N, CA, C and O atoms as a GROMACS GRO file, in nm:
protein
  260
    1MET      N    1   3.087   7.581   8.525
    1MET     CA    2   3.201   7.652   8.472
    1MET      C    3   3.322   7.559   8.476
    1MET      O    4   3.350   7.496   8.578
    2SER      N    5   3.391   7.549   8.363
    2SER     CA    6   3.506   7.459   8.357
    2SER      C    7   3.630   7.527   8.412
    2SER      O    8   3.646   7.649   8.407
    3LYS      N    9   3.715   7.444   8.462
    3LYS     CA   10   3.842   7.491   8.519
    3LYS      C   11   3.945   7.505   8.408
    3LYS      O   12   3.948   7.424   8.315
    4ALA      N   13   4.028   7.607   8.417
    4ALA     CA   14   4.135   7.624   8.318
    4ALA      C   15   4.235   7.509   8.333
    4ALA      O   16   4.261   7.464   8.445
    5PRO      N   17   4.290   7.463   8.222
    5PRO     CA   18   4.388   7.355   8.232
    5PRO      C   19   4.513   7.404   8.304
    5PRO      O   20   4.545   7.523   8.300
    6PRO      N   21   4.583   7.314   8.370
    6PRO     CA   22   4.706   7.355   8.440
    6PRO      C   23   4.810   7.403   8.340
    6PRO      O   24   4.815   7.358   8.226
    7LEU      N   25   4.893   7.496   8.384
    7LEU     CA   26   4.999   7.548   8.298
    7LEU      C   27   5.115   7.450   8.292
    7LEU      O   28   5.146   7.383   8.390
    8ASP      N   29   5.177   7.441   8.175
    8ASP     CA   30   5.291   7.350   8.161
    8ASP      C   31   5.416   7.413   8.222
    8ASP      O   32   5.418   7.531   8.256
    9ALA      N   33   5.518   7.333   8.235
    9ALA     CA   34   5.642   7.375   8.302
    9ALA      C   35   5.708   7.494   8.232
    9ALA      O   36   5.759   7.584   8.299
   10ASP      N   37   5.707   7.496   8.099
   10ASP     CA   38   5.768   7.607   8.026
   10ASP      C   39   5.694   7.738   8.053
   10ASP      O   40   5.757   7.843   8.071
   11THR      N   41   5.563   7.732   8.055
   11THR     CA   42   5.483   7.852   8.081
   11THR      C   43   5.506   7.903   8.222
   11THR      O   44   5.520   8.023   8.243
   12LEU      N   45   5.511   7.813   8.317
   12LEU     CA   46   5.538   7.853   8.456
   12LEU      C   47   5.676   7.916   8.469
   12LEU      O   48   5.693   8.015   8.540
   13ALA      N   49   5.774   7.859   8.400
   13ALA     CA   50   5.910   7.914   8.405
   13ALA      C   51   5.913   8.053   8.341
   13ALA      O   52   5.980   8.143   8.392
   14LEU      N   53   5.843   8.071   8.230
   14LEU     CA   54   5.837   8.202   8.164
   14LEU      C   55   5.772   8.306   8.254
   14LEU      O   56   5.820   8.419   8.263
   15LEU      N   57   5.664   8.269   8.320
   15LEU     CA   58   5.596   8.363   8.411
   15LEU      C   59   5.687   8.403   8.527
   15LEU      O   60   5.691   8.521   8.564
   16ALA      N   61   5.758   8.307   8.583
   16ALA     CA   62   5.850   8.338   8.693
   16ALA      C   63   5.962   8.428   8.644
   16ALA      O   64   6.003   8.521   8.714
   17TRP      N   65   6.012   8.402   8.525
   17TRP     CA   66   6.118   8.484   8.466
   17TRP      C   67   6.069   8.626   8.444
   17TRP      O   68   6.142   8.722   8.472
   18CYS      N   69   5.947   8.641   8.394
   18CYS     CA   70   5.891   8.775   8.372
   18CYS      C   71   5.875   8.851   8.503
   18CYS      O   72   5.894   8.973   8.507
   19GLN      N   73   5.842   8.782   8.609
   19GLN     CA   74   5.834   8.848   8.740
   19GLN      C   75   5.972   8.901   8.781
   19GLN      O   76   5.983   9.009   8.839
   20GLN      N   77   6.075   8.824   8.752
   20GLN     CA   78   6.211   8.868   8.783
   20GLN      C   79   6.251   8.986   8.696
   20GLN      O   80   6.318   9.079   8.742
   21VAL      N   81   6.211   8.984   8.568
   21VAL     CA   82   6.239   9.097   8.480
   21VAL      C   83   6.169   9.221   8.533
   21VAL      O   84   6.227   9.330   8.535
   22GLU      N   85   6.045   9.206   8.576
   22GLU     CA   86   5.971   9.319   8.633
   22GLU      C   87   6.048   9.381   8.749
   22GLU      O   88   6.058   9.503   8.759
   23GLN      N   89   6.100   9.298   8.837
   23GLN     CA   90   6.178   9.348   8.950
   23GLN      C   91   6.304   9.421   8.903
   23GLN      O   92   6.342   9.523   8.960
   24GLN      N   93   6.367   9.368   8.800
   24GLN     CA   94   6.487   9.432   8.746
   24GLN      C   95   6.454   9.567   8.681
   24GLN      O   96   6.530   9.663   8.695
   25LEU      N   97   6.342   9.574   8.612
   25LEU     CA   98   6.301   9.702   8.553
   25LEU      C   99   6.274   9.805   8.662
   25LEU      O  100   6.310   9.922   8.648
   26MET      N  101   6.211   9.762   8.768
   26MET     CA  102   6.183   9.852   8.880
   26MET      C  103   6.313   9.897   8.947
   26MET      O  104   6.324  10.013   8.988
   27ALA      N  105   6.410   9.809   8.957
   27ALA     CA  106   6.539   9.845   9.016
   27ALA      C  107   6.611   9.948   8.930
   27ALA      O  108   6.696  10.023   8.978
   28ARG      N  109   6.576   9.952   8.801
   28ARG     CA  110   6.638  10.047   8.709
   28ARG      C  111   6.554  10.174   8.693
   28ARG      O  112   6.583  10.257   8.607
   29GLY      N  113   6.450  10.189   8.776
   29GLY     CA  114   6.376  10.315   8.779
   29GLY      C  115   6.233  10.313   8.730
   29GLY      O  116   6.162  10.413   8.743
   30ALA      N  117   6.188  10.202   8.673
   30ALA     CA  118   6.048  10.195   8.628
   30ALA      C  119   5.956  10.177   8.749
   30ALA      O  120   5.995  10.117   8.849
   31THR      N  121   5.835  10.228   8.736
   31THR     CA  122   5.736  10.198   8.840
   31THR      C  123   5.685  10.057   8.816
   31THR      O  124   5.707   9.999   8.710
   32GLU      N  125   5.618  10.002   8.914
   32GLU     CA  126   5.562   9.867   8.898
   32GLU      C  127   5.467   9.863   8.779
   32GLU      O  128   5.472   9.769   8.699
   33ARG      N  129   5.382   9.963   8.767
   33ARG     CA  130   5.285   9.967   8.657
   33ARG      C  131   5.356   9.979   8.522
   33ARG      O  132   5.318   9.912   8.426
   34GLU      N  133   5.458  10.064   8.514
   34GLU     CA  134   5.534  10.079   8.389
   34GLU      C  135   5.600   9.947   8.349
   34GLU      O  136   5.597   9.909   8.233
   35ALA      N  137   5.658   9.880   8.447
   35ALA     CA  138   5.725   9.752   8.419
   35ALA      C  139   5.624   9.648   8.370
   35ALA      O  140   5.649   9.579   8.272
   36GLN      N  141   5.511   9.638   8.439
   36GLN     CA  142   5.409   9.542   8.400
   36GLN      C  143   5.354   9.572   8.261
   36GLN      O  144   5.338   9.483   8.179
   37GLN      N  145   5.326   9.700   8.236
   37GLN     CA  146   5.271   9.740   8.108
   37GLN      C  147   5.369   9.710   7.994
   37GLN      O  148   5.329   9.661   7.889
   38HIS      N  149   5.496   9.738   8.017
   38HIS     CA  150   5.596   9.712   7.912
   38HIS      C  151   5.605   9.562   7.882
   38HIS      O  152   5.610   9.522   7.766
   39ILE      N  153   5.606   9.481   7.985
   39ILE     CA  154   5.612   9.336   7.964
   39ILE      C  155   5.488   9.287   7.890
   39ILE      O  156   5.499   9.204   7.801
   40GLU      N  157   5.371   9.338   7.927
   40GLU     CA  158   5.247   9.298   7.859
   40GLU      C  159   5.249   9.340   7.713
   40GLU      O  160   5.212   9.262   7.625
   41GLU      N  161   5.291   9.464   7.686
   41GLU     CA  162   5.291   9.515   7.549
   41GLU      C  163   5.397   9.448   7.462
   41GLU      O  164   5.379   9.438   7.341
   42GLN      N  165   5.505   9.404   7.522
   42GLN     CA  166   5.616   9.343   7.448
   42GLN      C  167   5.629   9.194   7.480
   42GLN      O  168   5.740   9.140   7.481
   43ALA      N  169   5.518   9.128   7.504
   43ALA     CA  170   5.520   8.988   7.548
   43ALA      C  171   5.594   8.897   7.451
   43ALA      O  172   5.671   8.811   7.494
   44ASP      N  173   5.573   8.916   7.321
   44ASP     CA  174   5.642   8.830   7.224
   44ASP      C  175   5.793   8.850   7.229
   44ASP      O  176   5.869   8.753   7.223
   45TRP      N  177   5.835   8.975   7.241
   45TRP     CA  178   5.978   9.006   7.248
   45TRP      C  179   6.040   8.943   7.373
   45TRP      O  180   6.146   8.882   7.366
   46TYR      N  181   5.973   8.958   7.487
   46TYR     CA  182   6.025   8.899   7.610
   46TYR      C  183   6.026   8.747   7.603
   46TYR      O  184   6.118   8.683   7.654
   47THR      N  185   5.926   8.689   7.539
   47THR     CA  186   5.923   8.544   7.523
   47THR      C  187   6.044   8.498   7.442
   47THR      O  188   6.107   8.398   7.475
   48ASP      N  189   6.075   8.572   7.336
   48ASP     CA  190   6.194   8.539   7.256
   48ASP      C  191   6.321   8.547   7.340
   48ASP      O  192   6.406   8.459   7.332
   49LEU      N  193   6.333   8.653   7.420
   49LEU     CA  194   6.452   8.666   7.505
   49LEU      C  195   6.463   8.550   7.602
   49LEU      O  196   6.572   8.497   7.625
   50PHE      N  197   6.350   8.510   7.659
   50PHE     CA  198   6.349   8.397   7.753
   50PHE      C  199   6.402   8.271   7.684
   50PHE      O  200   6.490   8.203   7.738
   51TYR      N  201   6.348   8.240   7.567
   51TYR     CA  202   6.390   8.118   7.497
   51TYR      C  203   6.530   8.130   7.437
   51TYR      O  204   6.594   8.029   7.406
   52ASP      N  205   6.579   8.254   7.419
   52ASP     CA  206   6.717   8.274   7.373
   52ASP      C  207   6.817   8.266   7.487
   52ASP      O  208   6.938   8.277   7.465
   53GLY      N  209   6.768   8.247   7.610
   53GLY     CA  210   6.857   8.225   7.723
   53GLY      C  211   6.900   8.350   7.799
   53GLY      O  212   6.992   8.345   7.879
   54TYR      N  213   6.833   8.461   7.775
   54TYR     CA  214   6.867   8.583   7.848
   54TYR      C  215   6.832   8.567   7.996
   54TYR      O  216   6.732   8.504   8.031
   55THR      N  217   6.913   8.625   8.080
   55THR     CA  218   6.879   8.632   8.222
   55THR      C  219   6.780   8.748   8.239
   55THR      O  220   6.770   8.834   8.151
   56PRO      N  221   6.707   8.751   8.349
   56PRO     CA  222   6.619   8.866   8.373
   56PRO      C  223   6.695   8.998   8.373
   56PRO      O  224   6.644   9.100   8.326
   57GLU      N  225   6.817   8.997   8.425
   57GLU     CA  226   6.899   9.117   8.427
   57GLU      C  227   6.932   9.163   8.286
   57GLU      O  228   6.925   9.282   8.255
   58GLN      N  229   6.969   9.069   8.200
   58GLN     CA  230   7.002   9.103   8.061
   58GLN      C  231   6.880   9.156   7.987
   58GLN      O  232   6.889   9.251   7.910
   59ALA      N  233   6.765   9.094   8.010
   59ALA     CA  234   6.642   9.137   7.944
   59ALA      C  235   6.605   9.279   7.987
   59ALA      O  236   6.566   9.360   7.903
   60ALA      N  237   6.617   9.308   8.115
   60ALA     CA  238   6.585   9.443   8.165
   60ALA      C  239   6.681   9.545   8.106
   60ALA      O  240   6.640   9.655   8.069
   61ALA      N  241   6.809   9.509   8.098
   61ALA     CA  242   6.907   9.601   8.040
   61ALA      C  243   6.874   9.629   7.894
   61ALA      O  244   6.884   9.744   7.850
   62GLU      N  245   6.836   9.527   7.818
   62GLU     CA  246   6.798   9.546   7.678
   62GLU      C  247   6.675   9.635   7.667
   62GLU      O  248   6.668   9.721   7.579
   63ALA      N  249   6.581   9.617   7.756
   63ALA     CA  250   6.458   9.696   7.752
   63ALA      C  251   6.483   9.842   7.781
   63ALA      O  252   6.411   9.929   7.732
   64MET      N  253   6.583   9.871   7.860
   64MET     CA  254   6.611  10.008   7.901
   64MET      C  255   6.692  10.085   7.796
   64MET      O  256   6.712  10.205   7.812
   65HIS      N  257   6.738  10.019   7.691
   65HIS     CA  258   6.814  10.089   7.586
   65HIS      C  259   6.722  10.169   7.500
   65HIS      O  260   6.767  10.235   7.406
   0.00000   0.00000   0.00000
């Protein structure tokens, strides 16, 4: 069985950012599962926000509108 290639720095940064967004969504009332599911379902949108320079707090606020 082959090993998955290591993740690049941008991907690692995006994953860490999404974890922070998840925490922000939970702080605004979402359950952990709801936050995770929303991020998974809206992955492209969150990726755009990440590359547009949104903070996790800003992304969570946008998601809650």
